[in-house]
C-alpha positions in Angstrom: -13.2 -5.0 -76.8 -16.0 -3.6 -76.5 -16.4 -0.2 -77.9 -17.6 2.8 -75.2 -19.8 5.9 -76.1 -20.5 8.3 -74.0 -23.5 10.7 -73.8 -24.5 14.2 -72.8 -25.5 18.0 -72.4 -23.7 21.1 -71.2 -25.8 24.4 -70.4 -23.4 27.6 -70.8 -23.9 31.0 -69.6 -26.2 33.2 -71.1 -24.8 35.2 -73.6 -21.7 32.7 -74.2 -23.0 30.2 -76.6 -21.3 31.4 -79.4 -18.0 31.4 -77.3 -18.9 27.8 -76.3 -19.5 27.1 -79.5 -15.5 28.0 -80.5 -14.4 26.1 -77.4 -15.9 22.8 -78.3 -14.7 22.7 -81.9 -11.3 23.4 -80.2 -11.7 20.3 -78.4 -12.9 18.6 -80.9 -9.6 19.1 -82.8 -7.5 18.1 -79.6 -9.2 14.9 -79.6 -9.0 14.2 -83.4 -5.4 13.7 -82.4 -6.6 10.9 -79.5 -5.8 7.5 -80.1 -8.9 5.7 -80.0 -11.6 8.1 -80.9 -14.1 7.3 -83.5 -16.4 9.9 -83.0 -16.3 13.2 -81.1 -19.1 15.5 -81.7 -21.5 18.3 -80.3 -24.9 19.4 -80.9 -26.5 22.9 -80.0 -29.5 23.2 -78.8 -31.7 25.8 -77.5 -31.4 28.3 -74.8 -27.3 27.1 -75.8 -27.4 24.3 -75.0 -25.2 21.7 -76.4 -25.6 18.2 -76.6 -22.6 15.6 -76.8 -21.5 12.2 -78.2 -17.9 10.4 -79.0 -17.7 6.6 -79.9 -14.2 5.5 -78.2 -12.8 2.0 -79.1 -12.4 0.3 -76.0 -12.4 1.2 -72.1 -8.5 2.2 -72.5 -9.4 4.9 -75.1 -11.7 6.2 -73.0 -10.1 7.0 -69.7 -7.1 8.2 -71.8 -9.2 10.8 -73.1 -8.5 14.6 -72.3 -4.9 13.7 -71.2 -3.4 15.3 -74.0 -1.9 19.4 -74.0 -4.0 20.6 -76.8 -7.1 18.9 -74.6 -6.3 19.9 -71.2 -6.3 23.7 -73.4 -9.5 23.3 -74.6 -10.9 22.4 -71.4 -9.7 24.9 -69.1 -11.1 27.4 -71.6 -14.6 25.1 -71.6 -15.1 24.6 -67.7 -15.4 28.4 -67.0 -18.4 29.4 -70.1 -20.3 26.6 -68.3 -23.4 27.4 -66.3 -24.2 24.1 -64.0 -21.6 20.6 -64.0 -21.8 18.9 -67.0 -24.2 15.8 -67.5 -22.1 13.1 -68.8 -23.4 9.5 -69.1 -20.9 6.5 -69.9 -22.1 3.5 -72.1 -21.7 0.6 -74.6 -23.6 0.7 -78.2 -25.5 -2.3 -78.5 -27.0 -1.3 -82.2 -26.4 1.4 -84.5 -26.5 2.7 -88.2 -23.4 4.6 -89.7 -20.7 2.9 -87.4 -19.6 -0.6 -86.1 -20.0 -1.6 -82.6 
């Protein structure tokens, strides 16, 4: 089975960066409890744009992502803070340092 990665960006509404960072921290904690999640991270860039990277053990883990009650609650708080829909891509890692593929 191949591992699955997800990468993307999220831009939040003006003045909502700190609130978005708090919600993304809640989402990260919720993801910690999901089976198959190896890496789940958000990174803050300029103009309150957030970058996302996740690594899952397999496609099934990716498909199950977001189904827990904790993750659903965090995602509900996430949506209203966005300035536009997130841009996400699901990929297969081919080379890496820092984690096994």
